[in-house]
C-alpha positions as CSV (number, residue, x, y, z in Angstrom):
1,M,84.3,-141.4,43.2
2,S,83.6,-142.1,39.9
3,V,80.1,-142.8,38.3
4,Q,79.5,-143.8,35.3
5,S,76.6,-143.9,32.6
6,D,76.1,-144.8,29.0
7,T,74.0,-141.7,28.1
8,R,76.3,-139.6,30.2
9,L,72.7,-137.4,31.1
10,V,72.6,-138.9,34.6
11,P,71.0,-136.9,37.5
12,L,72.2,-137.3,41.0
13,L,71.8,-136.0,44.8
14,E,75.3,-136.8,47.4
15,H,73.1,-136.6,50.7
16,G,75.5,-137.4,53.3
17,D,77.5,-140.9,52.6
18,N,74.7,-141.7,50.0
19,L,74.5,-141.1,46.1
20,V,71.6,-141.5,44.1
21,I,71.5,-141.3,40.6
22,E,68.8,-141.6,38.0
23,S,65.5,-138.9,38.1
24,E,62.5,-141.2,39.6
25,A,65.3,-143.2,41.9
26,V,66.2,-139.2,43.2
27,S,63.0,-138.1,43.4
28,K,61.7,-141.5,45.8
29,Y,65.1,-140.3,48.0
30,V,64.3,-136.9,48.3
31,S,60.1,-138.2,49.2
32,Q,61.6,-140.7,51.8
33,H,64.6,-139.0,54.0
34,I,64.7,-135.4,52.9
35,E,62.3,-133.1,55.4
36,G,59.7,-130.6,54.1
37,G,57.5,-127.9,55.6
38,S,55.3,-130.6,56.4
39,G,57.5,-133.2,57.7
40,R,59.3,-135.9,55.4
41,G,59.0,-135.0,51.6
42,G,56.3,-138.2,51.6
43,D,53.6,-135.4,49.6
44,M,56.4,-134.9,46.9
45,Y,55.9,-138.5,45.7
46,P,53.4,-140.6,45.9
47,T,54.6,-143.8,46.6
48,N,51.0,-145.5,47.7
49,N,48.9,-144.7,44.4
50,E,49.7,-146.9,40.9
51,A,48.0,-143.8,39.0
52,D,49.9,-141.3,40.5
53,E,53.3,-142.7,40.1
54,E,52.0,-143.3,36.1
55,L,51.6,-140.0,36.1
56,I,54.7,-139.1,37.4
57,M,56.7,-141.7,35.0
58,S,54.4,-139.4,32.2
59,F,55.9,-136.1,33.3
60,M,59.3,-137.6,33.2
61,D,59.2,-139.0,30.3
62,S,58.0,-135.6,28.6
63,W,60.9,-133.6,29.8
64,S,63.6,-136.5,28.8
65,H,63.3,-134.0,25.6
66,V,64.4,-131.0,27.4
67,T,66.8,-132.4,29.5
68,D,68.6,-134.3,26.9
69,T,69.4,-131.0,24.7
70,Y,70.1,-129.2,27.3
71,Y,72.7,-132.1,28.3
72,S,74.0,-132.3,24.9
73,V,74.9,-128.1,24.8
74,L,77.4,-129.1,27.7
75,T,78.4,-132.1,26.4
76,A,79.6,-130.2,23.1
77,T,83.7,-131.0,22.3
78,S,83.6,-128.2,19.8
79,E,82.1,-124.6,19.3
80,K,80.3,-125.8,16.0
81,E,78.4,-128.6,17.9
82,V,77.4,-126.0,20.6
83,K,75.7,-123.8,17.9
84,K,73.9,-127.1,16.3
85,R,73.1,-128.9,20.0
86,K,71.7,-125.0,21.0
87,T,69.0,-124.8,18.1
88,S,68.0,-128.5,19.2
89,F,67.7,-126.8,23.1
90,I,65.7,-123.8,22.1
91,Q,63.1,-125.7,20.1
92,S,62.5,-127.8,23.2
93,L,61.8,-125.5,25.5
94,E,57.5,-125.5,24.9
95,C,57.5,-125.5,29.3
96,I,60.5,-126.7,31.7
97,S,60.4,-127.5,35.7
98,A,61.7,-125.0,38.2
99,P,65.2,-126.5,39.2
100,W,65.8,-126.9,35.2
101,I,65.4,-123.4,34.7
102,Q,66.9,-122.5,37.4
103,R,70.2,-124.7,36.1
104,F,70.0,-122.8,32.6
105,Y,70.3,-119.3,34.2
106,T,73.7,-120.2,35.8
107,T,75.3,-122.7,33.9
108,L,75.0,-121.9,30.5
109,P,76.2,-117.9,31.1
110,Y,78.7,-120.1,33.1
111,F,79.8,-122.8,30.5
112,R,78.8,-121.7,27.0
113,G,78.6,-117.7,27.1
114,I,74.6,-117.9,26.3
115,D,72.7,-115.5,27.9
116,F,69.6,-117.2,28.5
117,E,67.0,-114.7,28.6
118,E,68.4,-112.7,25.8
119,D,69.5,-115.6,23.6
120,V,67.0,-118.0,24.2
121,L,64.0,-116.7,26.3
122,K,63.6,-113.7,24.2
123,S,62.0,-115.7,21.0
124,F,59.0,-116.6,23.5
125,D,56.3,-114.2,24.5
126,V,54.7,-115.3,27.9
127,L,57.4,-118.3,28.7
128,P,60.0,-115.5,30.3
129,L,57.4,-114.2,32.8
130,W,56.3,-117.7,33.5
131,M,59.6,-119.0,34.3
132,G,60.6,-116.1,36.3
133,A,57.1,-116.5,38.2
134,V,58.3,-120.0,39.0
135,C,61.3,-119.1,40.1
136,D,60.2,-116.3,42.4
137,R,58.1,-118.8,44.0
138,P,58.9,-119.1,47.8
139,S,59.1,-123.4,47.3
140,C,61.9,-122.5,44.8
141,V,63.6,-119.7,46.4
142,A,63.5,-122.4,49.7
143,S,64.8,-125.4,47.8
144,K,66.8,-123.8,45.1
145,C,70.3,-125.5,44.8
146,P,73.3,-122.9,45.4
147,E,74.8,-121.6,42.1
148,E,78.5,-122.6,42.7
149,E,77.1,-126.6,43.9
150,M,75.4,-126.3,40.3
151,I,78.7,-125.3,38.7
152,A,80.4,-127.3,40.7
153,A,78.6,-130.5,39.3
154,C,78.6,-130.1,36.4
155,K,82.8,-129.7,36.6
156,R,82.9,-133.0,38.0
157,Y,80.7,-134.8,36.2
158,Y,80.2,-133.7,32.5
159,V,81.5,-130.4,31.1
160,T,84.9,-130.7,29.1
161,F,85.2,-127.0,28.1
162,V,84.3,-123.8,28.2
163,S,83.1,-122.1,25.5
164,P,85.0,-119.1,24.0
165,G,83.5,-115.9,25.2
166,A,82.0,-117.7,28.6
167,N,82.8,-116.2,31.9
168,G,83.0,-120.1,33.5
169,S,86.6,-121.7,34.1
170,L,87.3,-125.7,34.5
Protein backbone atom coordinates (compact mmCIF):
# COMPACT_ATOMS: atom_id res chain seq x y z
CA MET A 1 0.00 0.00 0.00
CA SER A 2 1.33 3.43 -0.89
CA VAL A 3 0.21 6.56 0.94
CA GLN A 4 0.98 9.95 -0.61
CA SER A 5 0.70 13.42 0.87
CA ASP A 6 1.79 16.79 -0.50
CA THR A 7 3.26 17.73 2.89
CA ARG A 8 4.58 14.25 3.83
CA LEU A 9 3.29 15.07 7.33
CA VAL A 10 0.29 12.78 7.52
CA PRO A 11 -0.64 11.07 10.80
CA LEU A 12 -2.29 7.78 10.05
CA LEU A 13 -3.90 4.83 11.77
CA GLU A 14 -3.89 1.29 10.46
CA HIS A 15 -6.75 -0.65 12.08
CA GLY A 16 -7.65 -4.00 10.60
CA ASP A 17 -8.17 -3.44 6.89
CA ASN A 18 -8.74 0.29 7.37
CA LEU A 19 -6.19 3.04 6.79
CA VAL A 20 -7.30 6.38 8.27
CA ILE A 21 -5.29 9.48 7.35
CA GLU A 22 -5.10 13.02 8.89
CA SER A 23 -5.37 13.92 12.58
CA GLU A 24 -9.03 14.90 12.61
CA ALA A 25 -10.10 11.80 10.71
CA VAL A 26 -8.04 9.57 13.02
CA SER A 27 -9.63 11.20 16.09
CA LYS A 28 -13.14 10.72 14.73
CA TYR A 29 -12.40 7.14 13.69
CA VAL A 30 -11.06 6.23 17.13
CA SER A 31 -14.08 7.82 18.82
CA GLN A 32 -16.41 5.76 16.63
CA HIS A 33 -14.59 2.42 16.36
CA ILE A 34 -12.16 1.83 19.24
CA GLU A 35 -13.46 0.67 22.61
CA GLY A 36 -12.22 2.55 25.66
CA GLY A 37 -12.76 2.20 29.38
CA SER A 38 -16.32 3.53 29.13
CA GLY A 39 -17.29 1.58 26.04
CA ARG A 40 -16.91 3.12 22.58
CA GLY A 41 -14.49 6.02 22.36
CA GLY A 42 -17.33 8.51 21.87
CA ASP A 43 -16.22 10.51 24.89
CA MET A 44 -12.86 11.13 23.20
CA TYR A 45 -14.15 13.33 20.39
CA PRO A 46 -17.36 15.35 20.52
CA THR A 47 -19.54 14.58 17.54
CA ASN A 48 -22.77 16.41 18.43
CA ASN A 49 -21.54 19.73 19.76
CA GLU A 50 -20.29 22.37 17.29
CA ALA A 51 -18.66 24.50 20.01
CA ASP A 52 -16.63 21.54 21.25
CA GLU A 53 -15.68 20.61 17.70
CA GLU A 54 -14.42 24.18 17.15
CA LEU A 55 -12.28 23.87 20.29
CA ILE A 56 -10.84 20.60 19.01
CA MET A 57 -9.98 22.20 15.66
CA SER A 58 -8.36 25.15 17.44
CA PHE A 59 -6.29 22.75 19.54
CA MET A 60 -5.21 20.78 16.46
CA ASP A 61 -4.22 24.00 14.68
CA SER A 62 -2.15 25.12 17.67
CA TRP A 63 -0.10 21.91 17.58
CA SER A 64 0.58 22.00 13.87
CA HIS A 65 3.78 24.01 14.31
CA VAL A 66 5.13 21.49 16.84
CA THR A 67 4.35 18.51 14.64
CA ASP A 68 5.62 20.27 11.51
CA THR A 69 9.00 21.00 13.12
CA TYR A 70 9.22 17.46 14.55
CA TYR A 71 8.65 15.91 11.12
CA SER A 72 11.04 18.39 9.53
CA VAL A 73 13.83 16.98 11.74
CA LEU A 74 12.97 13.42 10.74
CA THR A 75 12.56 14.21 7.02
CA ALA A 76 15.82 16.13 6.77
CA THR A 77 18.10 14.85 4.03
CA SER A 78 21.41 16.08 5.44
CA GLU A 79 23.04 16.65 8.80
CA LYS A 80 23.13 20.39 8.10
CA GLU A 81 19.33 20.35 7.74
CA VAL A 82 18.95 18.30 10.94
CA LYS A 83 20.88 20.93 12.94
CA LYS A 84 18.88 23.81 11.49
CA ARG A 85 15.54 22.07 11.96
CA LYS A 86 16.40 20.88 15.48
CA THR A 87 16.63 24.54 16.55
CA SER A 88 13.14 25.25 15.16
CA PHE A 89 11.81 22.12 16.86
CA ILE A 90 13.22 23.15 20.25
CA GLN A 91 11.67 26.60 19.87
CA SER A 92 8.25 25.07 19.19
CA LEU A 93 8.15 23.05 22.43
CA GLU A 94 6.11 25.26 24.68
CA CYS A 95 3.54 22.55 25.24
CA ILE A 96 2.87 19.09 23.74
CA SER A 97 0.39 16.25 23.95
CA ALA A 98 1.26 12.75 25.23
CA PRO A 99 1.50 10.84 21.93
CA TRP A 100 4.04 13.33 20.64
CA ILE A 101 6.07 13.16 23.83
CA GLN A 102 6.20 9.38 23.48
CA ARG A 103 7.29 9.69 19.84
CA PHE A 104 9.99 12.24 20.69
CA TYR A 105 11.55 10.00 23.35
CA THR A 106 11.61 7.04 20.93
CA THR A 107 12.23 8.30 17.41
CA LEU A 108 14.60 11.24 17.87
CA PRO A 109 17.33 9.16 19.58
CA TYR A 110 16.78 6.23 17.23
CA PHE A 111 16.97 8.11 13.92
CA ARG A 112 18.80 11.34 14.78
CA GLY A 113 20.90 10.57 17.88
CA ILE A 114 19.06 13.37 19.72
CA ASP A 115 18.68 12.57 23.41
CA PHE A 116 15.32 14.22 24.04
CA GLU A 117 15.96 14.86 27.73
CA GLU A 118 19.57 16.02 27.43
CA ASP A 119 19.51 17.82 24.10
CA VAL A 120 16.04 19.35 24.22
CA LEU A 121 14.38 19.35 27.63
CA LYS A 122 17.35 20.63 29.61
CA SER A 123 16.50 24.07 28.19
CA PHE A 124 13.28 24.13 30.23
CA ASP A 125 12.61 24.27 33.96
CA VAL A 126 9.19 22.70 34.48
CA LEU A 127 8.41 21.15 31.09
CA PRO A 128 10.41 17.94 31.72
CA LEU A 129 8.49 17.31 34.96
CA TRP A 130 5.19 17.91 33.20
CA MET A 131 6.11 15.63 30.30
CA GLY A 132 7.15 12.89 32.72
CA ALA A 133 3.87 13.23 34.59
CA VAL A 134 1.90 13.09 31.35
CA CYS A 135 3.72 9.94 30.20
CA ASP A 136 3.12 8.30 33.60
CA ARG A 137 -0.66 8.85 33.53
CA PRO A 138 -2.47 5.49 33.48
CA SER A 139 -4.38 6.46 30.33
CA CYS A 140 -1.13 7.30 28.52
CA VAL A 141 0.59 4.13 29.70
CA ALA A 142 -2.38 2.03 28.58
CA SER A 143 -2.66 3.69 25.17
CA LYS A 144 1.05 4.05 24.37
CA CYS A 145 2.04 2.78 20.97
CA PRO A 146 4.80 0.17 21.25
CA GLU A 147 8.20 1.67 20.39
CA GLU A 148 8.78 -0.92 17.66
CA GLU A 149 5.59 0.21 15.92
CA MET A 150 6.57 3.90 16.13
CA ILE A 151 9.96 3.11 14.59
CA ALA A 152 8.44 0.88 11.92
CA ALA A 153 5.96 3.62 10.93
CA CYS A 154 8.79 6.16 10.66
CA LYS A 155 10.76 3.81 8.42
CA ARG A 156 7.73 3.02 6.30
CA TYR A 157 6.44 6.54 5.75
CA TYR A 158 8.99 9.33 6.13
CA VAL A 159 12.51 8.72 7.48
CA THR A 160 15.01 8.44 4.63
CA PHE A 161 18.32 8.25 6.51
CA VAL A 162 19.79 7.72 9.98
CA SER A 163 22.06 10.49 11.34
CA PRO A 164 25.67 9.65 12.20
CA GLY A 165 25.90 8.56 15.83
CA ALA A 166 22.25 7.50 16.07
CA ASN A 167 21.63 3.90 17.07
CA GLY A 168 18.88 3.25 14.51
CA SER A 169 18.79 1.57 11.14
CA LEU A 170 16.52 1.61 8.10
